[in-house]
C-alpha positions in Angstrom: 5.5 28.6 9.6 8.3 31.1 9.4 11.1 30.5 6.9 14.8 31.5 6.1 16.7 32.5 2.6 19.3 30.0 2.3 21.5 30.0 -1.2 23.1 27.4 -3.1 24.8 27.6 -7.0 21.1 28.0 -8.5 20.2 30.6 -6.0 17.9 31.5 -3.5 15.2 29.4 -1.4 13.3 29.4 1.1 13.8 27.3 4.0 11.8 26.4 7.2 13.2 28.2 10.0 13.0 25.5 12.6 15.5 22.9 10.1 19.0 22.7 9.7 18.8 21.8 5.8 19.6 24.1 3.7 18.4 25.2 0.1 20.2 21.6 -2.1 18.0 19.7 0.6 14.7 21.9 -0.1 15.2 21.8 -3.9 14.7 17.9 -3.7 11.6 17.8 -0.9 9.6 20.2 -3.6 10.9 18.3 -6.7 10.4 14.5 -5.4 7.1 14.3 -4.2 6.8 11.2 -4.6 5.9 8.2 -2.1 6.2 8.4 1.5 9.2 6.2 1.5 12.3 8.2 3.5 15.7 7.6 2.6 16.4 4.5 5.4 17.0 5.8 8.7 20.5 3.6 8.6 21.8 5.6 6.0 21.4 8.4 7.8 22.9 7.5 11.2 25.5 5.7 8.2 26.1 9.5 6.7 26.8 10.3 10.4 29.2 8.3 10.6 31.0 8.5 7.7 30.6 12.4 7.7 32.4 12.0 11.0 34.7 9.5 10.1 35.9 12.4 6.3 36.7 15.0 8.7 38.9 12.9 11.0 40.7 12.1 7.9 40.8 15.3 6.5 42.2 16.7 10.0 45.3 14.3 10.0 46.0 15.0 6.1 44.9 18.5 5.7 44.9 19.5 8.7 45.6 22.9 7.2 41.6 23.5 6.4 39.9 21.1 8.6 41.3 23.0 11.7 40.8 21.5 15.4 37.9 23.8 15.8 35.6 22.7 12.5 37.0 18.8 13.1 34.8 19.1 17.4 32.3 20.9 16.0 31.2 18.3 13.0 32.1 15.2 15.0 29.8 16.7 17.7 27.0 17.3 15.2 27.5 13.5 13.6 27.3 12.6 16.9 24.0 14.0 16.9 23.1 11.9 13.5 24.3 8.9 15.0 22.5 8.7 17.9 19.4 9.7 15.9 18.4 13.3 17.3 18.3 14.9 14.0 16.2 12.6 12.3 13.5 15.0 11.8 15.7 17.0 9.6 16.0 13.8 7.5 13.2 14.6 5.2 14.2 13.1 1.9 12.5 9.9 -0.2 13.8 7.6 -1.7 12.6 8.3 -5.5 15.5 11.1 -6.4 18.7 11.4 -8.1 20.2 7.8 -8.4 23.3 9.2 -7.2 22.0 9.8 -4.2 23.5 13.5 -4.3 20.6 15.3 -2.6 20.9 13.1 0.5 24.6 13.6 0.3 24.1 17.6 0.5 21.3 17.2 3.0 23.9 15.6 5.3 26.3 17.8 4.0 23.8 20.6 5.3 22.4 20.0 8.8 25.9 18.8 9.8 27.0 22.6 8.9 23.9 24.0 10.4 24.5 22.4 13.5 27.8 22.5 13.9 28.3 26.7 12.7 24.7 26.3 15.8 27.7 24.8 18.2 30.3 26.9 17.4 28.5 30.2 17.7 29.7 31.6 14.0 29.8 30.8 11.1 32.4 28.2 10.7 31.1 25.6 8.1 30.4 24.9 4.6 28.3 22.0 3.3 30.3 21.5 0.6 33.6 23.2 1.3 34.3 21.3 4.8 31.3 18.9 5.3 32.0 17.4 2.3 35.9 17.9 1.8 37.8 15.1 0.0 34.5 13.5 -0.6 32.0 13.6 -3.7 28.2 12.1 -3.4 29.2 9.6 -5.5 31.4 7.9 -3.2 29.7 8.6 0.2 26.6 7.2 -0.8 28.1 3.7 -1.7 29.6 4.4 1.4 27.1 4.7 3.5 25.3 2.0 1.6 27.7 -0.5 2.7 28.2 1.0 6.1 24.4 0.5 7.1 24.5 -3.0 5.4 27.2 -3.9 7.2 25.8 -3.0 11.0 22.2 -4.4 9.9 23.5 -7.7 8.9 25.8 -7.8 12.0 24.2 -6.0 15.0 20.4 -6.7 13.9 20.4 -10.4 12.2 22.7 -12.4 12.8 22.2 -11.8 16.6 18.3 -12.9 15.8 19.7 -16.2 13.7 21.7 -17.2 16.1 19.3 -16.9 18.8 17.7 -18.9 16.6 19.6 -21.8 16.2 19.9 -21.9 19.6 16.2 -23.0 20.2 16.7 -25.1 17.4 19.2 -27.3 19.5 17.0 -27.1 22.8 13.7 -28.4 20.9 16.0 -30.6 19.3 17.2 -32.9 22.6 13.5 -32.1 23.8 12.5 -34.5 20.8 15.0 -36.9 20.0 12.9 -40.2 21.4 10.0 -38.9 19.5 9.7 -40.7 16.3 6.8 -39.5 13.6 6.0 -40.6 10.8 7.7 -38.8 8.0 6.3 -37.0 4.7 7.4 -36.1 1.2 5.1 -35.2 -1.8 2.5 -34.3 1.7 2.5 -38.2 1.2 3.2 -40.8 3.9 6.8 -41.6 4.2 9.5 -44.1 6.3 9.7 -42.8 9.8 12.0 -40.0 11.3 12.5 -38.7 14.7 11.2 -35.3 15.2 14.4 -33.9 16.3 16.0 -35.0 12.8 13.2 -32.5 11.2 14.0 -30.0 13.7 18.0 -30.2 12.7 16.9 -29.8 9.1 15.3 -26.5 10.1 18.4 -25.6 11.9 20.5 -26.1 9.5 18.3 -23.8 7.1 19.4 -21.2 9.2 23.4 -22.0 10.1 23.7 -22.2 6.0 22.2 -18.9 4.7 24.5 -17.3 8.3 27.7 -19.3 6.5 26.6 -17.1 3.6 26.0 -13.7 4.6 28.8 -14.2 6.9 30.9 -14.8 3.6 29.4 -11.6 2.3 30.3 -9.3 4.6 33.8 -8.9 3.9 33.1 -7.6 0.2 30.4 -5.1 1.9 33.3 -3.7 4.5 35.0 -2.9 1.2 34.1 1.3 1.0 34.5 3.4 -2.0 35.1 6.5 -0.1 38.2 8.3 -2.1 37.0 8.0 -5.0 35.4 11.1 -5.4 33.2 11.7 -8.9 34.2 8.9 -11.6 36.8 6.8 -9.3 40.3 9.0 -10.0 40.0 10.7 -6.8 39.8 14.3 -7.9 40.7 16.6 -5.0 41.1 13.9 -2.7 44.3 14.1 -1.0 46.7 10.9 -0.5 45.9 8.1 1.7 42.5 9.9 2.5 40.7 6.5 1.8 42.8 4.5 4.2 42.5 7.1 7.0 38.5 7.0 6.8 38.7 3.5 6.9 40.2 2.9 9.9 38.2 5.9 11.0 34.7 4.0 10.4 36.6 1.1 12.1 37.2 2.0 14.9 33.4 4.5 15.4 31.4 1.0 14.4 34.2 -1.7 16.1 33.8 -3.1 12.4 36.8 -3.5 10.4 36.2 -1.9 7.4 38.9 -0.7 4.5 39.0 1.1 1.6 38.1 -0.2 -1.4 41.0 -1.3 -4.0 39.7 -0.4 -6.4 37.1 2.6 -6.4 36.1 2.7 -10.3 34.4 -1.0 -9.5 33.4 0.7 -5.8 31.4 3.5 -7.7 29.7 2.1 -10.7 29.6 -2.1 -9.3 27.0 -2.9 -6.5 28.0 -6.3 -7.1 28.5 -7.0 -3.5 25.1 -6.3 -2.4 23.7 -8.5 -4.7 25.5 -11.2 -3.7 24.9 -10.7 0.4 20.9 -10.2 -0.9 21.0 -13.9 -2.3 21.6 -14.9 1.1 19.1 -12.5 2.4 16.4 -14.9 -0.3 17.8 -17.9 0.5 17.2 -17.4 4.9 13.7 -16.2 3.4 13.2 -18.9 1.6 13.8 -21.1 4.0 12.1 -19.6 7.1 9.0 -19.8 4.5 9.2 -23.9 4.2 9.9 -23.8 8.1 6.8 -21.6 8.9 4.9 -23.8 6.8 6.0 -27.1 8.3 5.1 -25.7 11.6 1.7 -24.2 10.3 1.1 -28.0 8.8 1.9 -29.9 11.4 0.3 -27.1 13.6 -3.2 -27.9 12.3 -6.5 -29.2 13.3 -6.8 -29.2 15.9 -9.1 -32.1 15.4 -9.6 -31.8 11.5 -5.4 -31.4 10.4 -2.5 -33.2 11.2 -1.7 -32.1 14.6 1.5 -33.6 15.3 2.6 -30.1 17.3 0.8 -27.5 19.4 2.8 -24.1 19.3 1.6 -21.1 21.1 -2.2 -19.5 20.9 -1.8 -15.9 21.0 -5.0 -14.1 19.9 -8.6 -14.9 18.6 -8.0 -16.4 14.9 -12.0 -15.8 13.6 -14.4 -12.9 14.2 -17.4 -15.3 13.6 -16.2 -18.2 14.8 -15.7 -19.1 18.6 -12.6 -20.2 19.9 -10.4 -20.6 16.2 -7.2 -19.6 17.0 -4.9 -19.8 14.1 -1.3 -19.6 13.1 -0.8 -16.4 12.9 3.2 -16.1 13.5 3.6 -18.8 10.9 1.6 -16.5 8.7 3.7 -13.3 8.9 6.7 -14.7 8.6 5.9 -16.6 5.2 4.2 -12.7 4.0 8.3 -11.2 5.3 9.4 -14.0 3.3 7.5 -13.1 0.0 8.3 -9.2 0.4 12.5 -9.9 0.9 12.0 -12.6 -2.1 10.5 -9.7 -4.1 13.2 -7.2 -2.8 15.6 -9.7 -4.8 14.6 -8.2 -7.6 14.7 -4.7 -7.1 18.4 -5.1 -6.0 19.3 -7.3 -8.8 17.8 -5.1 -11.1 18.8 -2.2 -9.3 22.7 -2.8 -9.8 22.1 -3.8 -13.1 22.0 -0.3 -14.0 25.4 1.3 -13.9 26.5 3.5 -16.8 30.2 4.4 -17.3 31.3 5.8 -14.0 28.3 5.8 -11.9 25.7 2.9 -11.0 22.0 5.2 -10.5 19.8 3.1 -8.4 22.0 3.4 -5.3 18.3 4.3 -3.9 15.9 2.1 -4.2 18.7 -0.4 -4.4 20.1 0.4 -0.6 15.7 0.6 0.5 15.1 -2.3 -0.9 18.3 -4.0 0.8 17.9 -2.7 4.1 13.9 -3.5 4.3 15.1 -7.1 3.6 17.1 -7.2 6.5 14.8 -5.2 9.0 11.9 -7.2 8.3 13.7 -10.4 8.7 15.6 -9.8 11.8 11.7 -8.5 13.3 9.6 -11.2 11.6 12.3 -13.5 13.1 12.6 -12.6 16.2 8.5 -12.0 16.2 8.8 -15.8 14.9 11.0 -17.2 17.6 9.7 -15.3 20.7 5.7 -15.8 20.1 5.7 -19.3 18.4 9.2 -21.6 17.7 9.9 -21.3 21.6 6.8 -23.0 22.6 6.8 -25.8 19.8 5.8 -28.8 22.1 5.0 -32.8 20.4 1.9 -33.8 20.5 3.3 -37.4 21.2 -0.3 -39.4 21.3 -0.9 -37.8 17.1 3.0 -38.9 16.1 2.6 -42.3 17.4 -1.1 -43.0 16.2 0.1 -41.7 12.9 3.5 -43.5 13.1 1.7 -47.1 13.0 -0.9 -46.3 11.2 1.2 -45.4 7.9 1.3 -47.2 5.3 4.9 -46.7 4.2 6.4 -48.3 7.3 6.5 -51.0 4.6 9.3 -50.3 3.4 10.8 -52.3 6.3 9.6 -55.0 4.6 11.4 -54.8 1.4 14.4 -57.1 2.1 12.3 -59.6 3.5 9.7 -59.9 0.9 11.0 -58.0 -2.3 9.3 -54.8 -3.4 6.3 -56.0 -5.7 4.8 -57.6 -2.2 5.3 -54.9 0.0 3.7 -53.0 -2.7 0.4 -55.3 -2.8 0.5 -55.5 1.1 0.6 -52.4 1.4 -2.3 -51.6 -1.5 -4.1 -54.4 0.8 -4.0 -52.7 3.4 -5.0 -49.5 2.4 -7.9 -51.2 0.0 -9.1 -53.2 2.8 -8.7 -50.3 6.1 -6.6 -53.5 7.8 -3.0 -53.2 9.4 0.2 -54.1 7.3 0.8 -57.0 9.6 -3.1 -58.5 8.5 -2.3 -57.8 5.1 1.4 -59.4 4.7 0.1 -62.3 6.8 -3.0 -62.7 4.5 -1.1 -62.4 1.3 1.6 -65.5 2.6 4.4 -63.5 2.2 5.3 -64.1 5.9 4.0 -65.7 9.2 2.7 -63.7 12.2 5.5 -64.2 14.4 8.4 -63.3 11.5 6.7 -59.8 11.1 6.4 -59.2 14.6 10.5 -59.9 14.4 11.5 -58.2 11.4 9.5 -54.8 12.0 9.7 -52.1 14.3 8.5 -48.9 13.2 11.1 -47.2 15.6 14.1 -48.6 14.5 13.8 -47.6 11.2 15.3 -44.0 11.9 
């Protein structure tokens, strides 16, 4: 491999000749050979956005330092970062400095060197130009918030909306289907299948409302606080100008954080938002479990719904088909629920003026967003859209349920209704036969008051 020599404040470093990063990135690359978890590409993308926005803001407030030529070179290089064209030049892992300083410098070095290549001369310095008016301590939390907002609004919420619409369709298609309800995994009073599905729909709608409540906090940007929140070396108006530029670049309404001391050291907005992600994961666990229980069988389970058959389910049992999309969705839910612990613990580790667990915090947060968006889409496209009711099985189970006896409470009382159910179960006879045999109702009166389909 060919190398070139790059220099920083600590001396010279050999850097691969075909890479745009420089000495500080190389030091981190060599010093933190831990795991294989790269800094999320969403963060790389967000750095491209914020560095472009910072250059635009600096051009407004420091035109004598951020010249037209420098602005053009930085913006062109940042556009390539945003487009993912320079991903191979961002090699650093999550397990690095807790402030994300090395990833900030990675962005500064790549943009400076690529910008110099575009300009055809050594025009840009990574610290003096690309990092102008900034610190790693305010850029990394800014990148975290930009990435979080884009992930939620552009990747996750659209999938949630699609999921909700499919459940609405299933509700309409099954509004005439009455089935046995279940509580404690035991028979309960009847319910419409559409009502059961509406519960699933609400379990997507509620976390969506929670996520939308979290978005305003995530749209507050730390940029402008620089090292400790005081804004040292940051000109007046830069913070508002950079938030405006980020908003124009993303189409999202970002604002500058009103309290930069809070913005640098606290990660409570991410904890709050991830709580909504955890709520969504918990609900998806429940929905996926309901689906696979209801589809269990085909002969020895509940068998009340049919789901798409996507692939063979066994290497030894011919013809077996498993609810694999449900299993995938529930594993995603487990990971997201576990990630919530990491996000919360990381957010609790603010020491004085800075949180130093930011990379692991955003790594877990963005993994949750990504897994939920991808997992829900797969579960939706390969399972939920194809759910159909096994109406015959639902009807059989409904009329075989002993909990229909609840309808008799107003006529024979709770205790007598319990006796009726127990007799029917013990002797394997119908509720009507048991009720008449016990002398609680005549056959005619039983038929008059007993209508399971009207119990919903």
